[in-house]
VEXLUM-421899 format. One line per 3 residues: number of its first residue (from 1); their letters; for each residue x, y, z of C-alpha. Coordinates in steps of 0.02 Angstrom, whole numbers, always signed. Example, Ala and Ser with C-alpha at 12.3 -4.5 7.8 and 13.67 -1.06 7.14 Angstrom:
BEGIN
1> as> +615,-225,+390  +684,-53,+357 $
***
This chain:
BEGIN
1> xxx> -807,+50,-1045  -918,+242,-1001  -857,+232,-824 $
4> xxx> -677,+216,-897  -699,+356,-1003  -745,+468,-872 $
7> xxx> -624,+389,-743  -483,+424,-848  -564,+577,-929 $
10> xxx> -538,+657,-768  -372,+590,-720  -317,+690,-876 $
13> xxx> -397,+845,-816  -328,+826,-628  -150,+800,-705 $
16> xxx> -176,+960,-795  -250,+1051,-659  -88,+986,-523 $
19> xxx> +54,+1039,-633  -21,+1236,-662  -33,+1236,-466 $
22> xxx> +106,+1316,-389  +243,+1207,-271  +222,+1244,-72 $
25> xxx> +355,+1373,-72  +438,+1306,+105  +400,+1113,+128 $
28> xxx> +499,+1120,+294  +382,+1262,+368  +220,+1175,+294 $
31> xxx> +271,+1008,+399  +300,+1106,+565  +141,+1202,+536 $
34> xxx> +30,+1051,+509  +112,+968,+658  +69,+1117,+767 $
37> xxx> -102,+1097,+718  -132,+932,+738  -283,+937,+873 $
40> xxx> -351,+1093,+761  -369,+999,+602  -440,+833,+682 $
43> xxx> -566,+927,+762  -620,+1040,+622  -601,+870,+506 $
46> xxx> -705,+764,+635  -825,+918,+653  -866,+932,+437 $
49> xxx> -843,+749,+410  -952,+663,+549  -1051,+782,+649 $
52> xxx> -1097,+880,+512  -1090,+743,+380  -1257,+648,+416 $
55> xxx> -1224,+478,+305  -1065,+465,+395  -1083,+251,+505 $
58> xxx> -963,+364,+646  -1095,+492,+700  -1213,+320,+750 $
61> xxx> -1051,+269,+855  -1005,+440,+946  -1195,+440,+1008 $
64> xxx> -1155,+274,+1051  -1034,+317,+1152  -1093,+455,+1233 $
67> xxx> -998,+573,+1164  -1057,+752,+1100  -938,+845,+972 $
70> xxx> -912,+957,+1123  -886,+828,+1251  -726,+784,+1085 $
73> xxx> -653,+955,+1094  -655,+971,+1276  -566,+793,+1307 $
76> xxx> -426,+831,+1155  -396,+1004,+1242  -393,+944,+1401 $
79> xxx> -286,+769,+1359  -218,+773,+1200  -268,+678,+1021 $
82> xxx> -211,+517,+1037  -271,+472,+1241  -429,+550,+1177 $
85> xxx> -450,+424,+1014  -388,+265,+1129  -531,+314,+1250 $
88> xxx> -647,+313,+1096  -588,+150,+1066  -632,+76,+1210 $
91> xxx> -803,+156,+1208  -832,+67,+1026  -770,+207,+917 $
94> xxx> -659,+125,+806  -699,+31,+645  -610,-129,+561 $
97> xxx> -534,-168,+371  -678,-294,+338  -783,-141,+415 $
100> xxx> -698,-17,+287  -701,-117,+135  -902,-163,+181 $
103> xxx> -852,-340,+202  -912,-342,+347  -1086,-265,+445 $
106> xxx> -1032,-115,+576  -1105,-168,+755  -1111,-106,+905 $
109> xxx> -1191,-108,+1074  -1309,-220,+988  -1359,-88,+851 $
112> xxx> -1324,-112,+646  -1247,+52,+595  -1296,+41,+404 $
115> xxx> -1132,+75,+302  -1076,+58,+101  -903,+59,+28 $
118> xxx> -924,+274,+8  -992,+280,+205  -835,+377,+222 $
121> xxx> -769,+473,+96  -721,+637,+137  -853,+765,+105 $
124> xxx> -743,+914,+94  -660,+831,-44  -809,+778,-171 $
127> xxx> -739,+870,-313  -577,+799,-314  -447,+830,-454 $
130> xxx> -445,+600,-479  -482,+471,-381  -369,+337,-379 $
133> xxx> -407,+134,-338  -292,+48,-230  -205,-100,-333 $
136> xxx> -271,-59,-503  -434,-179,-475  -554,-184,-644 $
139> xxx> -673,-230,-522  -775,-121,-387  -624,-56,-260 $
142> xxx> -609,+89,-105  -589,+241,-240  -471,+377,-152 $
145> xxx> -482,+554,-190  -328,+623,-252  -372,+815,-201 $
148> xxx> -227,+956,-232  -190,+958,-53  -142,+783,-30 $
151> xxx> -48,+809,-191  +55,+970,-140  +101,+875,+45 $
154> xxx> +162,+717,-45  +273,+831,-158  +333,+921,+8 $
157> xxx> +376,+736,+99  +482,+701,-71  +563,+855,-96 $
160> xxx> +613,+806,+124  +680,+657,+75  +769,+699,-90 $
163> xxx> +851,+814,+12  +880,+685,+144  +962,+569,+14 $
166> xxx> +1065,+705,-81  +954,+633,-254  +996,+780,-356 $
169> xxx> +1147,+681,-385  +1070,+522,-444  +954,+475,-606 $
172> xxx> +765,+417,-556  +711,+262,-617  +540,+188,-569 $
175> xxx> +483,+1,-577  +292,+26,-569  +149,-71,-660 $
178> xxx> +50,+36,-799  -138,+78,-780  -246,+20,-698 $
181> xxx> -141,+39,-557  -63,+238,-545  +88,+200,-456 $
184> xxx> +184,+217,-629  +103,+349,-711  +111,+471,-558 $
187> xxx> +290,+511,-539  +303,+572,-721  +205,+705,-662 $
190> xxx> +264,+747,-492  +454,+711,-538  +512,+873,-588 $
193> xxx> +420,+977,-486  +508,+869,-348  +675,+904,-416 $
196> xxx> +709,+733,-459  +634,+682,-636  +589,+516,-682 $
199> xxx> +744,+469,-822  +685,+275,-859  +513,+206,-817 $
202> xxx> +500,-7,-844  +332,-79,-818  +246,-258,-838 $
205> xxx> +122,-211,-960  +15,-383,-979  -8,-437,-1167 $
208> xxx> -141,-372,-1269  -281,-468,-1252  -323,-422,-1074 $
211> xxx> -201,-267,-1060  -200,-188,-1205  -316,-35,-1173 $
214> xxx> -238,-12,-1023  -79,+36,-1142  -149,+141,-1231 $
217> xxx> -213,+235,-1100  -55,+254,-1022  +16,+316,-1146 $
220> xxx> -96,+441,-1215  -109,+504,-1031  +104,+497,-1040 $
223> xxx> +114,+623,-1197  -28,+710,-1111  +75,+767,-976 $
226> xxx> +229,+798,-1099  +124,+927,-1179  +82,+1001,-999 $
229> xxx> +271,+1041,-1003  +308,+872,-876  +460,+769,-947 $
232> xxx> +342,+619,-910  +450,+440,-1004  +335,+300,-1097 $
235> xxx> +378,+118,-1023  +469,+13,-1049  +415,-161,-1069 $
238> xxx> +495,-325,-979  +476,-489,-1034  +380,-618,-925 $
241> xxx> +492,-660,-791  +642,-564,-830  +717,-422,-737 $
244> xxx> +880,-431,-789  +846,-272,-907  +830,-183,-778 $
247> xxx> +998,-220,-718  +1088,-212,-854  +1023,-30,-878 $
250> xxx> +1086,+21,-688  +1248,-32,-738  +1266,+53,-892 $
253> xxx> +1238,+208,-790  +1322,+201,-677  +1467,+153,-790 $
256> xxx> +1407,+335,-871  +1448,+412,-710  +1241,+419,-666 $
259> xxx> +1197,+332,-501  +1021,+288,-486  +890,+304,-363 $
262> xxx> +764,+134,-402  +570,+148,-363  +486,+7,-317 $
265> xxx> +381,-130,-247  +502,-233,-137  +481,-402,-224 $
268> xxx> +525,-336,-403  +666,-247,-324  +744,-411,-261 $
271> xxx> +717,-483,-422  +826,-360,-511  +958,-375,-358 $
274> xxx> +965,-567,-392  +976,-524,-580  +1116,-429,-551 $
277> xxx> +1196,-561,-462  +1168,-726,-562  +1244,-625,-699 $
280> xxx> +1377,-525,-644  +1303,-353,-662  +1370,-202,-544 $
283> xxx> +1233,-113,-478  +1335,-75,-335  +1289,+104,-250 $
286> xxx> +1129,+77,-317  +978,+156,-196  +806,+68,-196 $
289> xxx> +657,+152,-112  +530,+18,-81  +336,+14,-28 $
292> xxx> +170,-63,-31  +213,-247,+46  +365,-274,+198 $
295> xxx> +526,-261,+192  +583,-403,+253  +763,-472,+322 $
298> xxx> +772,-579,+182  +729,-445,+38  +842,-343,+100 $
301> xxx> +976,-460,+117  +963,-493,-59  +963,-308,-111 $
304> xxx> +1114,-271,-11  +1216,-439,-78  +1199,-350,-260 $
307> xxx> +1313,-189,-147  +1154,-93,-164  +1064,+22,-44 $
310> xxx> +853,-12,+10  +748,+111,+133  +564,+70,+120 $
313> xxx> +418,+212,+133  +251,+183,+204  +103,+229,+103 $
316> xxx> -91,+164,+115  -178,+242,-22  -351,+266,+113 $
319> xxx> -276,+353,+225  -103,+441,+142  +74,+429,+149 $
322> xxx> +125,+344,+337  +316,+355,+334  +477,+370,+238 $
325> xxx> +652,+311,+324  +752,+400,+323  +940,+367,+281 $
328> xxx> +994,+312,+471  +864,+183,+460  +953,+32,+362 $
331> xxx> +894,-104,+460  +735,-176,+462  +603,-94,+380 $
334> xxx> +573,+43,+470  +499,+218,+433  +484,+387,+535 $
337> xxx> +287,+396,+547  +222,+559,+467  +120,+625,+612 $
340> xxx> +74,+801,+511  -40,+676,+433  -96,+561,+517 $
343> xxx> -134,+463,+705  -54,+304,+724  -62,+224,+886 $
346> xxx> -44,+40,+927  -191,-94,+978  -170,-249,+1031 $
349> xxx> -273,-397,+963  -291,-581,+894  -288,-578,+724 $
352> xxx> -437,-628,+644  -356,-772,+509  -230,-814,+623 $
355> xxx> -221,-875,+821  -93,-770,+826  -106,-594,+936 $
358> xxx> -46,-451,+849  -4,-214,+863  -137,-187,+758 $
361> xxx> -91,-11,+680  -260,+147,+698  -249,+272,+601 $
364> xxx> -348,+434,+617  -335,+564,+473  -310,+738,+501 $
367> xxx> -285,+846,+339  -441,+928,+269  -398,+855,+122 $
370> xxx> -391,+671,+166  -470,+541,+56  -605,+453,+205 $
373> xxx> -627,+523,+337  -569,+392,+467  -575,+384,+658 $
376> xxx> -454,+225,+754  -463,+122,+585  -387,-19,+532 $
379> xxx> -304,-82,+370  -245,-258,+444  -90,-193,+453 $
382> xxx> +36,-216,+626  +178,-138,+682  +277,-68,+824 $
385> xxx> +275,+130,+871  +407,+213,+977  +544,+374,+972 $
388> xxx> +657,+366,+818  +829,+413,+878  +920,+465,+730 $
391> xxx> +964,+648,+682  +918,+683,+498  +807,+797,+419 $
394> xxx> +634,+708,+468  +701,+725,+662  +732,+908,+640 $
397> xxx> +580,+945,+587  +495,+880,+741  +429,+699,+632 $
400> xxx> +545,+607,+805  +423,+440,+794  +445,+295,+698 $
403> xxx> +364,+155,+647  +433,-31,+635  +427,-195,+623 $
406> xxx> +288,-146,+470  +174,-334,+396  +16,-382,+332 $
409> xxx> -124,-487,+437  -275,-488,+377  -254,-456,+170 $
412> xxx> -106,-505,+44  +43,-414,+9  +121,-505,-84 $
415> xxx> +238,-384,-229  +133,-243,-203  -46,-303,-251 $
418> xxx> -151,-304,-103  -296,-413,-84  -430,-437,+41 $
421> xxx> -412,-580,+164  -603,-598,+144  -624,-607,-36 $
424> xxx> -483,-723,-38  -584,-844,+79  -719,-851,-52 $
427> xxx> -620,-909,-212  -538,-1052,-61  -674,-1100,+31 $
430> xxx> -811,-1094,-113  -744,-1038,-294  -614,-1168,-316 $
433> xxx> -708,-1342,-235  -847,-1301,-343  -728,-1301,-506 $
436> xxx> -598,-1423,-443  -695,-1530,-323  -665,-1545,-125 $
439> xxx> -699,-1452,+20  -675,-1297,+138  -497,-1337,+192 $
442> xxx> -429,-1420,+42  -340,-1261,-17  -230,-1165,+70 $
445> xxx> -163,-1004,+35  -2,-963,+102  +125,-805,+93 $
448> xxx> +297,-808,+150  +463,-805,+88  +553,-846,-55 $
451> xxx> +711,-852,-133  +721,-717,-249  +548,-643,-201 $
454> xxx> +375,-632,-107  +294,-801,-137  +103,-838,-142 $
457> xxx> +96,-1035,-106  -68,-1132,-144  -44,-1296,-60 $
460> xxx> -190,-1419,-125  -262,-1579,-48  -190,-1719,-134 $
463> xxx> -334,-1791,-132  -403,-1641,-268  -358,-1736,-432 $
466> xxx> -324,-1580,-569  -181,-1527,-617  -62,-1394,-550 $
469> xxx> -85,-1291,-722  -261,-1300,-707  -266,-1258,-535 $
472> xxx> -165,-1100,-556  -283,-1059,-705  -424,-1082,-631 $
475> xxx> -361,-969,-460  -295,-800,-573  -427,-825,-668 $
478> xxx> -563,-805,-529  -427,-683,-431  -471,-545,-573 $
481> xxx> -659,-541,-511  -624,-465,-345  -546,-306,-270 $
484> xxx> -362,-285,-341  -353,-449,-432  -339,-414,-591 $
487> xxx> -177,-338,-586  -126,-437,-462  -152,-594,-566 $
490> xxx> -53,-509,-724  +87,-457,-586  +120,-623,-531 $
493> xxx> +89,-703,-718  +246,-608,-761  +338,-629,-605 $
496> xxx> +278,-815,-586  +247,-787,-429  +96,-912,-403 $
499> xxx> +157,-1089,-330  +57,-1245,-332  +105,-1381,-190 $
502> xxx> -15,-1535,-182  +0,-1556,+13  -91,-1559,+160 $
505> xxx> -128,-1369,+216  -15,-1319,+361  -94,-1323,+553 $
508> xxx> -81,-1210,+686  -19,-1273,+843  -200,-1278,+923 $
511> xxx> -223,-1405,+776  -323,-1259,+691  -299,-1251,+475 $
514> xxx> -337,-1074,+433  -384,-1050,+217  -254,-898,+203 $
517> xxx> -80,-888,+311  -18,-707,+300  +67,-663,+424 $
520> xxx> +263,-603,+421  +376,-718,+381  +437,-729,+563 $
523> xxx> +294,-763,+619  +233,-892,+512  +398,-998,+584 $
526> xxx> +377,-974,+761  +156,-1032,+710  +120,-1160,+585 $
529> xxx> +162,-1338,+593  +139,-1467,+439  +1,-1569,+480 $
532> x> +43,-1749,+372 $
***
């Protein structure tokens, strides 16, 4: 309780400081300057955050690779930052997602490098305004510092997007969760500064027993934001498994001459569109901006069936803003890569939870206010990087690369909730067999596209005698003990997002059975054979 009080008190202080800070005067010039300073920014960050910061495990990686700070400067000046990073990865300077999360030891050249969940925090933002915990877990998660610099950079990116989509002529609706996730609270603080204030906030609130204190703190922070001059909105709570209220509000405001731009995770956005189609509610012309999970072809098709448009953005709390789509990116799951904030490239490798090879995205921090100092770090996301061929606001600023076909291969991201694969394996292979009977291999979690949202299916060997309700209750209860699980349990319960199926687990073509099957829908169809 004391830790939560300190955490939210710091958040309140951070809101005050941010709202009193002048915005960046010229967002376009800011982005151009960051792009022109990529090499310099990288070298400065690495010098301060690694070579002059002894706790960083990267120090030992660079030593084992035989690379000094002088060597690094010379190589970046000669070959550029991306080519240098590729060579460093081959030499052992990289980080897997499990290593970053302290789920597995860091071993290079036969030596184990000590680390913990705080090893990669940026020492330059040690006194940040506030911290966020991705996925809003009650349990211990990866904290990401939120400094003034990071918030101002995000504000600059949003102002550019507002211009690209002419959002000044649309009302803004947020369909986001309440605390402990900050994704719904933040837009109320930022919206008026970005020139696009929030008119309505819809949220899944959970029950008073498990979420009552989160409701109370959310309401206190909204009212605090209002006292500081920002027109933040209190959340309107949705009834369980019912998104029609959002569709009705969009339709009413459209009839009044105010088309909407809705910010949401993809699965809730799809549920709104599906409710509109089912009940004959006209939301045509609405724009959905979605992020936090993959925007698949099935999700896009459902939203477009309602006459709406949908555009993805790509945030990672530990990395910062990775990319956002422009008006011309109206197909697939594609965004302009924010090369001003991060260096990204693809490394082809086998996914740990399957037999498939994936284009694993490698991320390297650039900016002095980044929450973590990362060099060739994986977040268990895959994609394809190439040139952006559109003529838009982003391209004209120099953001001329795109990342497409984005999906997560080592963590579950359904409905915007991020759960680490190794945590889920513990539940599936240890906890559930101990409580319900059976053995490892009897419980398999599959993430796939459903008719109206991403569905999480728990396949249970028919020899397990427990009822589906008991299995679901046990799974969701145990989920709360792990990183990201508290919020995921609440969101999935509300949207009926976990299905229990009695059946033999899926197997790959080689006959292997994985407790987690978290590849993209396209890969699922090609990889999985039902082992009947």
